C-alpha positions in Angstrom: 0.0 0.0 0.0 0.9 3.6 -0.5 0.2 5.2 2.9 0.1 9.0 3.2 1.2 10.3 6.6 0.2 13.8 7.6 2.2 15.1 10.5 4.2 18.0 12.0 6.9 20.1 10.4 7.4 22.3 13.4 10.8 22.0 15.0 9.6 23.4 18.4 7.7 20.3 19.5 8.5 17.7 22.2 10.8 14.9 21.1 8.1 12.3 21.8 6.4 13.4 18.6 9.6 12.7 16.6 9.9 9.3 18.3 6.3 8.5 17.3 7.0 9.5 13.7 10.1 7.3 13.7 8.0 4.4 15.1 5.4 4.9 12.3 8.1 4.9 9.6 9.8 1.8 11.0 6.4 -0.1 11.1 5.4 1.2 7.7 8.6 -0.3 6.2 8.3 -3.5 8.2 4.9 -4.1 6.8 6.1 -3.5 3.2 4.3 -0.3 2.5 5.4 2.9 0.7 5.4 6.3 2.5 3.8 9.3 0.8 4.5 12.5 2.7 4.9 16.2 2.3 8.5 15.8 1.1 10.3 17.9 3.8 13.4 16.8 5.7 12.5 18.7 8.9 10.8 17.6 12.2 8.4 14.7 12.1 8.1 14.8 8.3 11.8 14.1 8.0 11.8 11.6 10.9 9.1 9.4 9.4 10.8 9.4 6.0 14.2 8.6 7.4 12.9 5.7 9.5 11.0 4.3 6.6 14.1 4.2 4.4 16.2 2.9 7.3 13.8 0.0 7.5 14.1 -0.7 3.8 10.8 1.0 2.8 10.3 3.4 -0.2 9.4 7.1 0.2 7.6 9.5 -2.1 7.8 13.1 -1.1 5.6 15.8 -2.6 6.6 19.3 -2.0 5.9 22.8 -3.5 8.7 24.7 -5.2 8.5 27.4 -2.6 9.6 25.0 0.1 12.3 23.5 -2.1 13.6 27.1 -2.5 14.1 27.4 1.3 16.1 24.2 1.4 13.7 22.0 3.4 13.2 19.3 0.7 14.0 15.7 1.5 16.4 15.1 -1.3 17.0 11.6 -0.1 13.4 10.6 -1.1 13.2 7.7 -3.5 10.9 9.9 -5.5 10.6 13.7 -4.9 7.7 15.4 -6.7 8.0 19.2 -6.9 4.7 21.0 -7.3 3.8 24.6 -8.2 1.7 25.1 -5.0 0.1 23.5 -2.0 -3.2 22.7 -3.8 -1.3 20.7 -6.5 0.7 19.1 -3.7 -2.4 17.8 -1.9 -3.9 16.6 -5.1 -0.9 14.5 -5.9 -0.6 13.1 -2.4 -4.3 12.2 -2.4 -4.1 10.5 -5.9 -0.9 8.6 -5.0 -2.2 7.2 -1.7 -4.3 4.1 -0.8 -4.8 5.2 2.9 -4.2 8.2 5.2 -2.6 8.3 8.6 -2.8 11.5 10.7 -0.3 12.1 13.5 -0.2 15.1 15.8 0.5 18.3 13.9 -0.5 21.9 13.4 -2.9 23.8 11.2 -1.5 22.4 8.0 -2.1 18.8 9.3 -5.6 19.8 10.3 -6.3 21.2 6.9 -5.2 17.9 5.3 -7.2 15.9 7.8 -10.4 17.8 7.1 -10.1 17.6 3.3 -9.7 13.8 3.4 -12.3 13.4 6.1 -14.8 15.6 4.2 -14.3 13.8 0.9 -14.6 10.4 2.6 -17.8 11.4 4.3 -19.2 12.6 0.9 -18.4 9.2 -0.6 -15.8 10.6 -3.0 -13.3 8.0 -1.9 -13.2 4.8 0.1 -9.6 5.1 1.4 -9.1 4.4 5.1 -8.5 7.4 7.3 -6.9 6.9 10.7 -6.0 9.4 13.3 -3.2 8.3 15.7 -3.3 10.4 18.9 -1.4 8.8 21.8 -1.4 11.9 24.0 -4.9 13.3 23.3 -3.9 16.4 21.3 -7.0 15.9 19.1 -9.4 15.2 21.9 -10.9 18.8 21.8 -11.3 18.4 18.0 -13.3 15.2 18.5 -15.4 16.9 21.1 -16.0 19.8 18.7 -17.1 17.6 15.9 -19.4 15.6 18.2 -21.0 18.9 19.2 -21.4 19.9 15.6 -23.0 16.5 14.9 -25.4 16.9 17.8 -26.4 20.3 16.5 -27.1 18.9 13.0 -24.1 20.4 11.2 -22.6 17.1 10.1 -23.8 14.0 8.3 -24.8 11.0 10.4 -21.7 9.1 9.0 -19.1 11.6 10.0 -17.5 9.3 12.5 -17.9 6.3 10.2 -15.4 8.0 7.9 -12.5 8.1 10.3 -10.9 5.8 12.9 -9.2 7.1 16.1 -6.5 5.2 17.9 -3.7 5.7 20.4 -1.3 2.9 19.2 0.8 2.4 16.2 -0.1 -1.3 16.0 -3.9 -0.6 15.9 -3.3 2.3 13.4 -1.8 -0.1 10.9 -4.4 -2.7 11.5 -7.1 -0.1 10.7 -5.2 1.2 7.6 -4.9 -2.3 6.2 -8.6 -3.0 6.7 -11.1 -2.7 3.8 -13.5 0.1 4.3 -17.0 0.4 3.1 -18.4 3.0 0.8 -20.1 6.0 2.5 -22.7 7.7 0.3 -24.8 10.6 1.5 -28.4 10.5 0.7 -29.9 13.0 -1.8 -31.6 14.8 1.1 -28.2 15.2 2.9 -26.6 16.5 -0.3 -29.5 18.9 -0.7 -28.9 20.2 2.8 -25.2 20.6 2.1 -25.7 22.6 -1.1 -28.6 24.8 0.1 -27.7 28.2 1.0 
């Protein structure tokens, strides 16, 4: 499988997040998967790629030219795809991936999470989406979406489109599991497009 991992690029975070990224990369390689990532060599993004390669796995990095220009590209990637902008980057990452794993990260990670989560909820893809959160960073997010659901702002299947876990082992079990198709009803689509 080609597994896309969304995760932090900040260099101001606790070392435990880098260790988690390394553990994910090691397990990804051990299971024979290919990593698709944002193509940077810094922080968790670099850690997951290095660990994947150290374990004998293959890495595909997708990075916009603007980030290449500031010397953060992971030039050791088995394949480094340089895009014109962030939108093209995300499109290529989505197209190249069979599943998505979200680790702790910042607003860029959240943006990537929400796009994949939304399109999965809409039935636009059937790719597994797993959020790995050992220390509860995303607990307020889950609570927020639960509240939005209770208030009627989300579709009934919003939590069918994502799996939450706290362990690397379970994350990979969920990623490797076949997922069902989620298709909103015409009434739900009508509600989403009314306005």
